[in-house]
N, C-alpha and C positions, 0 to 999 in steps of 0.2 A: 203117404203110409196109413192104413186105415187103425184106427186106435178101437182097441175091442169095448163093445156094446154093454150100458147096463140096461135095461127097462124094469121101470119104476111103474107099479103097479096100485092104486089107492087098496089099502087092508085096514080091517078094524085096528084104530089106535095108532096108524102110521101108513108105511109102505114097501111092500114086499119087491126086490128086486130079484130080475130074475135075469142070473150071469151065466152063459155058456159055459159048460164042463164042469159048474160048483152048484150046489143045493142052493134052494131060497135063503134067500137073507132080510133082513129086517133094519129100518131103520124108522125110527121115530118123527123127524123133519125131512121133506124132501131136499132140504140144502146141505142133508149129510149126506146123501147117495153117491158123489163122487170121490168124495173123501175114501167112505167106508169100502165103497166097492174095489175102488182102485187093492188099498188096504188088503184085501181079501184076495185080489187076483195075483197081487205079485207074491203073499205068502203063499198061492199055490202053481205060481211057475208061471199064468197065463202070460205066454208074449204079447209084447207092443205095453204091457200094463205102465210097464216104467216111464214112457213119456205122456202116458193122460190116461181116459177111457170118454165113448162117449154115452150121455142120458138120453134114453128115450120116456117121454115120462106117457103111458098110453093111461088115456080116462074114459079108454070105449068108443064107439063110433059117434054117439051123438056130442060130444063135451070134447073130442077132438076135431072135428068139424066145426065147431063152436070156435076154440080157439084157430082154427087155420083161419075162417073166417074174418074173425075181430084183429088177428095179426095183417091179415093180407090188407083188409078196409085202413088201417092204421099203415101201411105202404103207401096203399094207393092217396090216400091224403095227405102224405107227404110228397108224393110226386107233383101232386096239384098245387100244391100250395107253391113249390118251385116254380112249377108254368106261371103260375098266377104272379111269382115276384119278378118273373122276365119280364113276362108281357107289360106290368105295372110301369118297368125300365123302360120297355122298348116303347108305351106308350106316351110316358112322361117325356121322351128324347123324342118324339114326333110332335109333341104339342108346344115343345122347347123350339124347334125346326120350323114348326107353322110361326114363330113372332112371341108367344106369349111369356106373360113373365111369369115367376114360380111361383106368385100369389095367386095369378091367373088359372094356375096348374092345378095348385093345392085345394083351389076353390070349385071347378070340375071334378077331378077327384075324390075330392071329400075328405083330402088328407092336409097334416099340417103342411107349412111352408120350408121348415126343417127337414121333413121328410119328401119333401120335391127334392131339396140340394144334397141330401143324401142319395135319392136315385140318380142327381142329375152326376154328382160325384164317382158314384160307382161304378157309374157305366163308362166312364174315365179312365179305371184301373186297369 
């Protein structure tokens, strides 16, 4: 089910809300958009508003792109961190498989012996 959409745009002193079938509405804080918009929609009998609303913030092309780019960079960084952690576990296991001690592995990888122990035990889970 598609929820009714509210588009919020910055205006002087707050946010202007564009709600299909209704005139413009205004809120001071962006955090109030969902509740205020939903209340207006329910009062106007907008179908689906009893289940919630979708809020789209429109900051204009330049800022929308910057937000999208920053959000994507965060997703990419998280993915890279997960991949790096998996590679660290595999490398730790490989070094152990070559007969190295936990202290040697820690020295080689530049991590603590405790971290080596965690990586080795997490691989066994």
